[in-house]
SEBA-723702 format. One record per residue (C-alpha): residue number from 1; residue in three letters; x, y, z. Coordinates in steps of 0.5 Angstrom, whole numbers. Example, Ala and Ser with C-alpha at 12.3 -4.5 7.8 and 13.67 -1.06 7.14 Angstrom:
1 / Ala / 25 / -9 / 16;
2 / Ser / 27 / -2 / 14;
***
This chain:
1 / Met / -54 / -97 / 92;
2 / Leu / -54 / -90 / 91;
3 / Val / -48 / -90 / 86;
4 / Leu / -52 / -95 / 82;
5 / Ala / -58 / -91 / 82;
6 / Gly / -55 / -86 / 80;
7 / Leu / -52 / -89 / 74;
8 / Ala / -60 / -91 / 72;
9 / Val / -62 / -84 / 74;
10 / Ile / -56 / -82 / 67;
11 / Ser / -58 / -88 / 64;
12 / Cys / -65 / -86 / 63;
13 / Cys / -64 / -78 / 62;
14 / Ser / -59 / -80 / 56;
15 / Lys / -63 / -79 / 51;
16 / Pro / -61 / -82 / 44;
17 / Lys / -57 / -79 / 39;
18 / Ala / -59 / -79 / 31;
19 / Val / -52 / -83 / 27;
20 / Thr / -51 / -79 / 22;
21 / Leu / -46 / -78 / 17;
22 / Gln / -41 / -74 / 22;
23 / Val / -39 / -77 / 29;
24 / Lys / -36 / -75 / 34;
25 / Thr / -30 / -79 / 37;
26 / Gln / -27 / -78 / 43;
27 / Asn / -22 / -73 / 40;
28 / Gly / -26 / -69 / 34;
29 / Val / -31 / -71 / 29;
30 / Val / -31 / -75 / 24;
31 / Glu / -35 / -74 / 16;
32 / Gly / -36 / -81 / 12;
33 / Phe / -41 / -82 / 7;
34 / Glu / -47 / -87 / 5;
35 / Gln / -46 / -92 / 0;
36 / Asp / -52 / -98 / 0;
37 / Gly / -55 / -97 / 6;
38 / Val / -48 / -97 / 9;
39 / Lys / -45 / -91 / 13;
40 / Lys / -38 / -92 / 12;
41 / Phe / -32 / -88 / 16;
42 / Leu / -25 / -90 / 13;
43 / Gly / -18 / -88 / 15;
44 / Ile / -19 / -86 / 22;
45 / Pro / -13 / -85 / 27;
46 / Phe / -13 / -88 / 32;
47 / Ala / -6 / -88 / 35;
48 / Gln / -1 / -82 / 33;
49 / Ala / 3 / -83 / 27;
50 / Pro / 9 / -89 / 29;
51 / Val / 14 / -84 / 25;
52 / Gly / 21 / -81 / 28;
53 / Glu / 22 / -82 / 34;
54 / Leu / 15 / -87 / 35;
55 / Arg / 19 / -91 / 31;
56 / Trp / 19 / -98 / 35;
57 / Lys / 14 / -95 / 41;
58 / Ala / 8 / -98 / 43;
59 / Pro / 3 / -93 / 40;
60 / Gln / 0 / -87 / 43;
61 / Pro / -6 / -84 / 44;
62 / Val / -9 / -79 / 39;
63 / Gln / -8 / -72 / 38;
64 / Asn / -15 / -68 / 39;
65 / Trp / -16 / -63 / 32;
66 / Lys / -21 / -59 / 31;
67 / Gly / -27 / -58 / 26;
68 / Val / -28 / -64 / 22;
69 / Arg / -25 / -69 / 19;
70 / Asp / -26 / -73 / 13;
71 / Ala / -27 / -80 / 13;
72 / Lys / -28 / -82 / 6;
73 / Glu / -22 / -86 / 4;
74 / Phe / -18 / -91 / 6;
75 / Gly / -12 / -88 / 11;
76 / Asp / -5 / -91 / 9;
77 / Asp / -3 / -98 / 8;
78 / Pro / 3 / -101 / 13;
79 / Met / 10 / -101 / 10;
80 / Gln / 10 / -108 / 6;
81 / Pro / 14 / -111 / 1;
82 / Asn / 11 / -115 / -4;
83 / Val / 10 / -120 / 0;
84 / Phe / 4 / -123 / -4;
85 / Gly / 4 / -120 / -10;
86 / Asp / -4 / -121 / -11;
87 / Met / -6 / -118 / -6;
88 / Asn / -11 / -112 / -7;
89 / Phe / -10 / -105 / -2;
90 / Arg / -15 / -100 / -2;
91 / Gly / -10 / -95 / 1;
92 / Pro / -5 / -89 / -3;
93 / Ala / 1 / -92 / -1;
94 / Arg / 5 / -95 / 4;
95 / Ser / 7 / -91 / 10;
96 / Glu / 10 / -92 / 17;
97 / Asp / 3 / -87 / 18;
98 / Cys / -1 / -94 / 18;
99 / Leu / -6 / -94 / 25;
100 / Tyr / -12 / -92 / 22;
101 / Leu / -19 / -96 / 22;
102 / Asn / -25 / -96 / 19;
103 / Val / -33 / -97 / 21;
104 / Trp / -38 / -100 / 17;
105 / Thr / -45 / -98 / 21;
106 / Thr / -52 / -99 / 19;
107 / Ala / -54 / -97 / 26;
108 / Glu / -59 / -91 / 26;
109 / Thr / -59 / -88 / 33;
110 / Thr / -54 / -89 / 39;
111 / Ala / -59 / -92 / 42;
112 / Asp / -59 / -99 / 37;
113 / Ala / -53 / -101 / 41;
114 / Leu / -50 / -106 / 35;
115 / Pro / -46 / -111 / 36;
116 / Val / -39 / -110 / 33;
117 / Leu / -34 / -114 / 29;
118 / Ile / -26 / -113 / 28;
119 / Tyr / -22 / -116 / 23;
120 / Phe / -14 / -117 / 23;
121 / Asn / -12 / -118 / 17;
122 / Gly / -8 / -125 / 15;
123 / Gly / -1 / -124 / 12;
124 / Gly / 5 / -127 / 16;
125 / Leu / 6 / -121 / 20;
126 / Met / 9 / -118 / 15;
127 / Ala / 4 / -116 / 10;
128 / Gly / -3 / -114 / 9;
129 / Ser / -8 / -108 / 11;
130 / Gly / -15 / -107 / 13;
131 / Ser / -16 / -104 / 7;
132 / Glu / -15 / -111 / 3;
133 / Pro / -23 / -112 / 0;
134 / Arg / -25 / -118 / 2;
135 / Tyr / -24 / -116 / 10;
136 / Asp / -29 / -111 / 8;
137 / Gly / -35 / -109 / 12;
138 / Ser / -41 / -108 / 8;
139 / Ser / -44 / -115 / 9;
140 / Ile / -43 / -116 / 16;
141 / Ala / -46 / -109 / 17;
142 / Lys / -52 / -111 / 13;
143 / Glu / -53 / -116 / 18;
144 / Gly / -54 / -111 / 24;
145 / Val / -47 / -112 / 26;
146 / Ile / -42 / -106 / 25;
147 / Gly / -36 / -108 / 21;
148 / Val / -29 / -106 / 24;
149 / Thr / -22 / -106 / 20;
150 / Ala / -16 / -104 / 23;
151 / Asn / -8 / -104 / 21;
152 / Tyr / -2 / -106 / 25;
153 / Arg / 5 / -104 / 24;
154 / Glu / 8 / -111 / 20;
155 / Gly / 15 / -113 / 19;
156 / Val / 21 / -111 / 22;
157 / Phe / 17 / -104 / 23;
158 / Gly / 11 / -109 / 28;
159 / Phe / 15 / -114 / 31;
160 / Phe / 23 / -112 / 32;
161 / Ala / 26 / -112 / 39;
162 / His / 33 / -109 / 42;
163 / Pro / 36 / -108 / 48;
164 / Asp / 36 / -100 / 47;
165 / Leu / 29 / -100 / 45;
166 / Thr / 27 / -104 / 52;
167 / Ala / 31 / -101 / 56;
168 / Ala / 28 / -94 / 53;
169 / Ser / 21 / -96 / 54;
170 / Ala / 16 / -95 / 60;
171 / Tyr / 15 / -103 / 61;
172 / Lys / 22 / -105 / 60;
173 / Gly / 20 / -109 / 53;
174 / Ser / 20 / -109 / 46;
175 / Gly / 18 / -113 / 39;
176 / Asn / 10 / -114 / 40;
177 / Tyr / 9 / -106 / 37;
178 / Gly / 5 / -109 / 31;
179 / Phe / 0 / -113 / 37;
180 / Leu / 0 / -107 / 41;
181 / Asp / -3 / -103 / 36;
182 / Gln / -8 / -109 / 34;
183 / Val / -9 / -107 / 42;
184 / Ala / -10 / -100 / 41;
185 / Ala / -15 / -101 / 36;
186 / Ile / -19 / -105 / 41;
187 / Gln / -19 / -99 / 46;
188 / Trp / -21 / -94 / 41;
189 / Val / -27 / -98 / 39;
190 / Lys / -29 / -99 / 46;
191 / Asp / -28 / -92 / 47;
192 / Asn / -32 / -90 / 41;
193 / Ile / -37 / -95 / 38;
194 / Ala / -43 / -92 / 42;
195 / Ala / -42 / -85 / 38;
196 / Phe / -43 / -91 / 31;
197 / Gly / -49 / -94 / 33;
198 / Gly / -44 / -100 / 37;
199 / Asp / -45 / -103 / 44;
200 / Pro / -38 / -104 / 46;
201 / Ala / -40 / -109 / 52;
202 / Arg / -40 / -114 / 45;
203 / Ile / -34 / -113 / 41;
204 / Asn / -32 / -118 / 37;
205 / Ile / -26 / -120 / 35;
206 / Val / -24 / -124 / 28;
207 / Gly / -18 / -127 / 24;
208 / Glu / -15 / -130 / 19;
209 / Ser / -7 / -133 / 19;
210 / Ala / -4 / -129 / 23;
211 / Gly / -9 / -124 / 25;
212 / Ser / -12 / -131 / 28;
213 / Phe / -5 / -132 / 32;
214 / Ser / -6 / -125 / 34;
215 / Val / -14 / -126 / 36;
216 / Ser / -11 / -132 / 41;
217 / Leu / -6 / -128 / 44;
218 / Leu / -10 / -121 / 44;
219 / Met / -15 / -127 / 48;
220 / Cys / -9 / -128 / 53;
221 / Ser / -6 / -121 / 54;
222 / Pro / -8 / -117 / 61;
223 / Leu / -9 / -111 / 56;
224 / Ser / -14 / -113 / 51;
225 / Lys / -18 / -120 / 54;
226 / Gly / -22 / -115 / 58;
227 / Asn / -26 / -111 / 52;
228 / Ile / -28 / -117 / 49;
229 / Ala / -34 / -120 / 48;
230 / Gly / -33 / -126 / 44;
231 / Ala / -27 / -128 / 38;
232 / Leu / -27 / -132 / 33;
233 / Leu / -20 / -135 / 30;
234 / Ser / -20 / -138 / 23;
235 / Ser / -14 / -142 / 22;
236 / Gly / -9 / -141 / 26;
237 / Ala / -7 / -140 / 33;
238 / Glu / 0 / -138 / 38;
239 / Val / -1 / -145 / 42;
240 / Met / 4 / -151 / 41;
241 / Pro / 7 / -152 / 37;
242 / Tyr / 9 / -145 / 36;
243 / Glu / 12 / -142 / 41;
244 / Ala / 13 / -135 / 44;
245 / Val / 20 / -133 / 45;
246 / Ser / 24 / -130 / 52;
247 / Gln / 24 / -122 / 52;
248 / Ala / 33 / -123 / 51;
249 / Asp / 32 / -128 / 46;
250 / Ala / 29 / -122 / 42;
251 / Glu / 33 / -118 / 43;
252 / Ala / 40 / -123 / 42;
253 / Ala / 36 / -124 / 35;
254 / Gly / 34 / -116 / 34;
255 / Val / 42 / -115 / 35;
256 / Lys / 44 / -120 / 31;
257 / Leu / 39 / -117 / 26;
258 / Leu / 43 / -110 / 25;
259 / Glu / 50 / -113 / 24;
260 / Ser / 49 / -117 / 20;
261 / Val / 47 / -112 / 14;
262 / Gly / 53 / -107 / 17;
263 / Leu / 48 / -102 / 22;
264 / Ala / 52 / -101 / 28;
265 / Ser / 47 / -99 / 33;
266 / Leu / 40 / -98 / 34;
267 / Ala / 41 / -91 / 32;
268 / Asp / 43 / -92 / 25;
269 / Ala / 37 / -97 / 25;
270 / Met / 34 / -90 / 27;
271 / Ala / 36 / -85 / 22;
272 / Leu / 35 / -90 / 16;
273 / Ser / 28 / -87 / 13;
274 / Gly / 22 / -93 / 12;
275 / Asp / 23 / -94 / 5;
276 / Asp / 32 / -96 / 7;
277 / Leu / 30 / -100 / 13;
278 / Gln / 25 / -104 / 9;
279 / Lys / 30 / -106 / 3;
280 / Leu / 35 / -107 / 8;
281 / Leu / 31 / -111 / 13;
282 / Pro / 27 / -115 / 10;
283 / Pro / 21 / -118 / 14;
284 / Arg / 21 / -125 / 14;
285 / Gly / 25 / -129 / 20;
286 / Met / 22 / -123 / 25;
287 / Ser / 20 / -127 / 31;
288 / Asn / 12 / -128 / 34;
289 / Val / 10 / -126 / 40;
290 / Val / 16 / -124 / 45;
291 / Ile / 15 / -125 / 52;
292 / Asp / 16 / -118 / 54;
293 / Gly / 12 / -117 / 61;
294 / Tyr / 7 / -113 / 59;
295 / Phe / 2 / -115 / 52;
296 / Met / 4 / -122 / 54;
297 / Thr / 8 / -124 / 61;
298 / Glu / 7 / -131 / 60;
299 / Ser / 6 / -136 / 54;
300 / Ala / -1 / -136 / 51;
301 / Asp / -1 / -145 / 52;
302 / Asp / 1 / -143 / 60;
303 / Val / -5 / -137 / 60;
304 / Phe / -10 / -142 / 57;
305 / Glu / -8 / -148 / 61;
306 / Lys / -9 / -144 / 68;
307 / Gly / -17 / -142 / 64;
308 / Gln / -14 / -135 / 65;
309 / Gln / -16 / -133 / 57;
310 / Ala / -22 / -128 / 55;
311 / Gln / -28 / -132 / 59;
312 / Val / -32 / -132 / 53;
313 / Pro / -35 / -136 / 47;
314 / Leu / -31 / -138 / 42;
315 / Leu / -32 / -140 / 34;
316 / Ala / -26 / -143 / 30;
317 / Gly / -24 / -147 / 25;
318 / Trp / -19 / -148 / 19;
319 / Asn / -19 / -151 / 11;
320 / Ser / -19 / -157 / 8;
321 / Leu / -12 / -156 / 4;
322 / Glu / -9 / -152 / 9;
323 / Gly / -3 / -156 / 6;
324 / Thr / -1 / -163 / 3;
325 / Pro / 3 / -168 / 3;
326 / Met / 8 / -165 / -3;
327 / Gln / 11 / -159 / 1;
328 / Ala / 14 / -165 / 5;
329 / Leu / 15 / -170 / -1;
330 / Arg / 19 / -164 / -5;
331 / Gly / 18 / -167 / -11;
332 / Gln / 18 / -174 / -10;
333 / Ala / 12 / -180 / -11;
334 / Pro / 7 / -179 / -6;
335 / Thr / 8 / -186 / -4;
336 / Leu / 7 / -188 / 3;
337 / Lys / 14 / -190 / 5;
338 / Asn / 17 / -184 / 2;
339 / Tyr / 13 / -180 / 6;
340 / Lys / 14 / -183 / 13;
341 / Glu / 21 / -182 / 10;
342 / Ala / 20 / -174 / 9;
343 / Met / 17 / -173 / 17;
344 / Lys / 22 / -178 / 20;
345 / Ala / 26 / -172 / 21;
346 / Gln / 20 / -168 / 24;
347 / Phe / 17 / -174 / 28;
348 / Gly / 22 / -178 / 29;
349 / Asp / 20 / -185 / 33;
350 / Met / 13 / -183 / 33;
351 / Thr / 12 / -183 / 26;
352 / Asp / 9 / -189 / 25;
353 / Glu / 4 / -189 / 30;
354 / Ile / 2 / -181 / 29;
355 / Phe / 1 / -184 / 21;
356 / Glu / -4 / -189 / 24;
357 / Ala / -8 / -185 / 27;
358 / Tyr / -9 / -181 / 22;
359 / Gly / -11 / -188 / 18;
360 / Ile / -5 / -187 / 12;
361 / Val / -3 / -194 / 11;
362 / Ser / -2 / -194 / 4;
363 / Asp / 0 / -190 / -2;
364 / Glu / -8 / -189 / -4;
365 / Asp / -8 / -185 / 3;
366 / Val / -3 / -180 / 2;
367 / Met / -6 / -175 / -2;
368 / Ser / -13 / -177 / 1;
369 / Gln / -16 / -172 / 5;
370 / Lys / -12 / -176 / 11;
371 / Gly / -6 / -174 / 8;
372 / Leu / -8 / -167 / 7;
373 / Asp / -11 / -167 / 14;
374 / Leu / -4 / -169 / 17;
375 / Ala / -1 / -163 / 13;
376 / Ser / -7 / -157 / 15;
377 / Asp / -6 / -159 / 22;
378 / Leu / 2 / -159 / 22;
379 / Phe / 1 / -152 / 19;
380 / Thr / -6 / -149 / 23;
381 / Gly / -11 / -154 / 24;
382 / Phe / -7 / -157 / 31;
383 / Pro / -6 / -150 / 33;
384 / Thr / -13 / -148 / 33;
385 / Trp / -16 / -155 / 34;
386 / Lys / -12 / -154 / 41;
387 / Val / -15 / -147 / 44;
388 / Cys / -21 / -151 / 43;
389 / Asp / -19 / -156 / 47;
390 / Tyr / -16 / -151 / 52;
391 / His / -23 / -147 / 52;
392 / Val / -27 / -153 / 53;
393 / Lys / -23 / -155 / 59;
394 / Thr / -22 / -149 / 63;
395 / Ser / -28 / -144 / 61;
396 / Ala / -35 / -145 / 62;
397 / Gln / -36 / -141 / 56;
398 / Pro / -39 / -144 / 49;
399 / Val / -34 / -146 / 43;
400 / Tyr / -36 / -147 / 36;
401 / Arg / -31 / -151 / 31;
402 / Tyr / -32 / -151 / 24;
403 / His / -29 / -155 / 17;
404 / Tyr / -28 / -151 / 12;
405 / Met / -29 / -156 / 5;
406 / His / -32 / -152 / -1;
407 / Pro / -26 / -150 / -6;
408 / Arg / -26 / -144 / -9;
409 / Pro / -28 / -144 / -16;
410 / Gln / -24 / -144 / -24;
411 / Val / -20 / -137 / -25;
412 / Ser / -25 / -133 / -28;
413 / Ala / -24 / -133 / -36;
414 / Lys / -23 / -127 / -36;
415 / Met / -16 / -126 / -32;
416 / Gly / -14 / -130 / -38;
417 / Asp / -7 / -134 / -38;
418 / Lys / -7 / -134 / -29;
419 / Val / -8 / -138 / -24;
420 / Ala / -10 / -138 / -17;
421 / Ala / -5 / -134 / -11;
422 / Leu / -4 / -135 / -3;
423 / Ala / -8 / -129 / -2;
424 / Gly / -14 / -129 / -6;
425 / Gly / -12 / -125 / -13;
426 / Val / -9 / -129 / -18;
427 / Arg / -1 / -130 / -21;
428 / Glu / 1 / -131 / -28;
429 / Lys / 4 / -138 / -30;
430 / Thr / 11 / -140 / -30;
431 / Ala / 14 / -142 / -35;
432 / Ala / 15 / -149 / -32;
433 / Glu / 7 / -149 / -30;
434 / Lys / 6 / -148 / -37;
435 / Ala / 10 / -154 / -39;
436 / Ala / 8 / -158 / -34;
437 / Glu / 1 / -157 / -38;
438 / Lys / 3 / -160 / -44;
439 / Lys / 5 / -166 / -40;
440 / Ala / 1 / -172 / -41;
441 / Ala / -3 / -172 / -33;
442 / Ala / -1 / -180 / -32;
443 / Lys / 6 / -178 / -32;
444 / Arg / 4 / -172 / -25;
445 / Pro / 0 / -173 / -18;
446 / Val / -6 / -172 / -19;
447 / Met / -7 / -166 / -14;
448 / Pro / -13 / -166 / -8;
449 / Thr / -18 / -160 / -9;
450 / Gly / -21 / -157 / -3;
451 / Ala / -21 / -151 / 1;
452 / Val / -14 / -148 / 1;
453 / His / -11 / -143 / 6;
454 / Ser / -15 / -136 / 6;
455 / Ala / -21 / -138 / 1;
456 / Asp / -25 / -137 / 7;
457 / Ile / -25 / -130 / 8;
458 / Glu / -29 / -128 / 2;
459 / Tyr / -34 / -133 / 4;
460 / Ala / -35 / -132 / 11;
461 / Met / -35 / -124 / 11;
462 / Gly / -40 / -124 / 4;
463 / Thr / -35 / -120 / -1;
464 / Leu / -35 / -126 / -6;
465 / Asp / -36 / -120 / -11;
466 / Thr / -31 / -116 / -9;
467 / Asn / -26 / -121 / -11;
468 / Glu / -27 / -121 / -18;
469 / Phe / -21 / -126 / -21;
470 / Tyr / -26 / -132 / -19;
471 / Asp / -33 / -134 / -23;
472 / Trp / -37 / -135 / -16;
473 / Gln / -43 / -139 / -18;
474 / Pro / -50 / -139 / -15;
475 / Glu / -47 / -145 / -9;
476 / Asp / -42 / -140 / -8;
477 / Tyr / -47 / -135 / -5;
478 / Ala / -51 / -140 / -2;
479 / Ile / -45 / -142 / 3;
480 / Ser / -43 / -134 / 4;
481 / Lys / -50 / -132 / 6;
482 / Leu / -50 / -138 / 10;
483 / Phe / -43 / -137 / 13;
484 / Leu / -44 / -130 / 14;
485 / Ser / -50 / -131 / 18;
486 / Tyr / -46 / -136 / 22;
487 / Tyr / -41 / -130 / 24;
488 / Ala / -47 / -124 / 25;
489 / Asn / -51 / -129 / 30;
490 / Phe / -44 / -131 / 34;
491 / Cys / -43 / -123 / 35;
492 / Lys / -50 / -123 / 36;
493 / Thr / -51 / -128 / 41;
494 / Gly / -45 / -131 / 43;
495 / Asn / -48 / -137 / 37;
496 / Pro / -48 / -139 / 31;
497 / Asn / -54 / -142 / 30;
498 / Gly / -61 / -138 / 27;
499 / Glu / -67 / -140 / 23;
500 / Gly / -66 / -143 / 17;
501 / Leu / -59 / -146 / 18;
502 / Pro / -57 / -152 / 19;
503 / Glu / -56 / -153 / 28;
504 / Trp / -49 / -153 / 30;
505 / Asn / -47 / -156 / 37;
506 / Ser / -43 / -153 / 42;
507 / Ile / -37 / -157 / 45;
508 / Thr / -37 / -159 / 52;
509 / Lys / -33 / -164 / 56;
510 / Glu / -38 / -169 / 55;
511 / Asn / -38 / -169 / 48;
512 / Met / -30 / -167 / 46;
513 / Asp / -28 / -175 / 45;
514 / Ala / -33 / -175 / 39;
515 / Ala / -33 / -167 / 38;
516 / Pro / -39 / -163 / 34;
517 / Val / -36 / -159 / 29;
518 / Met / -39 / -157 / 23;
519 / Ile / -38 / -157 / 17;
520 / Ile / -38 / -152 / 11;
521 / Asp / -38 / -154 / 4;
522 / Val / -45 / -154 / -2;
523 / Glu / -49 / -158 / 3;
524 / Ser / -47 / -156 / 11;
525 / Lys / -48 / -161 / 17;
526 / Glu / -45 / -163 / 23;
527 / Val / -41 / -169 / 24;
528 / Ala / -38 / -172 / 30;
529 / Cys / -31 / -173 / 30;
530 / Ala / -28 / -178 / 34;
531 / Lys / -22 / -181 / 30;
532 / Lys / -21 / -173 / 29;
533 / Glu / -20 / -172 / 36;
534 / Asn / -15 / -179 / 37;
535 / Ala / -11 / -176 / 31;
536 / Tyr / -10 / -169 / 35;
537 / Arg / -10 / -173 / 41;
538 / Thr / -3 / -177 / 39;
539 / Leu / 0 / -170 / 35;
540 / Glu / -1 / -167 / 43;
541 / Lys / 3 / -172 / 45;
542 / Phe / 8 / -171 / 41;
543 / Tyr / 9 / -164 / 41;
544 / Arg / 9 / -165 / 48;
545 / Ser / 14 / -170 / 49;
546 / Lys / 19 / -165 / 45;
***
C-alpha cells in the first residue's frame, strides 16, 4: 500500500508538459515540424545502425546524442532490390543503416495520453519501408491516435541464419533479425511515446501482408506480447498452412545459400559491402520465422492453441481478390474440370470435398466470388481466419473480422498507358497486354473485379491523396473515412464501433459458427458467414491431415 501511495503522489505531482516541436527522448532531443495541424518527427533512430560487426546481430540500443537532432526527413529505407517496382519511398537512400521510425501526433500536452498505432509495412519480408506514403500517419493522428511507422531489416539482411551467427549470439539463435527490429521499435515506443503525448499502455500494432504476418508473430513472442494493447491484421498471419522452421534447418539453409554463390564462409559474406551482398544473395527464398528460442520459442500455432498469445482485442480481415483461380489454371480455360485438376496436386483426395464446401460445383462458379474466395483463402484469407478462430477460443478478448470488397478505381488518365501494379502503384503495359487488348473479348476469360492484395491500405489509413495513380471518386473517400474511423476507434477503446458507423459485433464462442463479419464496401454492412465458416473448417481439416 505504501508503494502504491508513493506512486500516486509521484503521478499527482508530475505536471503535464507541452508537446512542442522539440521532444526529449531517452536518448536525446529531437526536433520535428508541424504541417496541417500534425506534428511530425521523422527519421528517429530506435536502434544502432546494423552495419559492420552489427550486421546479422540483434538490434542494439541507441547511443545517446548531445544537442538537438533534426527529425524533419525520413531515414534511409531498408536495403532491397526493386522487388515491387511500383513501391514509392520517401527516404533519401537505401542502406543497411535503416533502423528509423516516424511519429505523427496532434497531442498538445503529455497529459493527452493518446493511443498509438504502429504500422509495419508489407513487402514479403523482402521490400517496403515505413517511409511509404500509403502508411503515412497524418490522417490517423487527426483522429486522435498517434501514428508510428518503423523500418526493419528485410531480405538477406533481416532473415539470414547461419551456425556461426548462432554460436556468436548471446541467445544462441539467428535468422529473425527483421522481427527483432520490430520488437525494438515497439520497445522504443513504449519507453518514449509519453513525451510525444502518447499512452505507453495503449500501443496497437498493425500490418498488411508481411506486416500482418509480423503482427501475428509479435502477438506470440515473449519479447513483445506484453507491450501490445491491441492487434490489427490485414491479409495474413504466420499460422497454418504457413510453418516456422527450426534453428537447425534455418542454419543449414544459410550455409547452402552461401555455398551456392561461391562464398566459403560467413567471414566472406561479412566482408562484402551491402550492395554487393544484395546482388549476390537476392531475397527470394529466404525463410520466414525461425524457432530460435528467443524471438519465438515455439510456433505461433502452438502459442495460440495454448492461449499464450497477447490477450488483447483483435481486428482482422482480408480482401475479396487476394488471388484468382487463373493463377492455378496457368492459361487453361476456367472450367470446373480444369480447376479441379489444377488443384489436385495440392488437395489430393480432398479436392471434391473442398470444392463442394466452397460451393464451386459448375463452370460458372470458378470465376465467381466462390472461386475467388478459395484462391484468396489459400494465400492470406485462411490463416487470417485461423488467427481469429484461435483468439476467440483461447482468449476472453473481442475479435472483429472484416472482408474488404471495394476495388480501386481506374488508373488516372494522367498516368497514360499504364496499369495497376501489386504494391499500389502502376507500371507500363507489357507488349503481351497491349496485344491482348486488341483481341476480341470473347476469346479471353472475363476477369473478375474486387479488392486486390494491398488495395485496402490507403483506405484504412486515410491516405488516398498520397497515391496519385488512381482516379479517386467520392465513394472512395467515404469508404476511407469509414475504415479509418473503425481503426481509430479500435485503437482508442478496443472496439471499432462509433457514432454513425454500421454496427460491428465481435465474434464469440456462441456465434462463431455463423460469425459476424463486416463487409466494407460502398454499402458497408455486417453479415453472418455460416457457409464460409464451413468452408474454413473443411480447409482446416485438410491442413491438419497433412
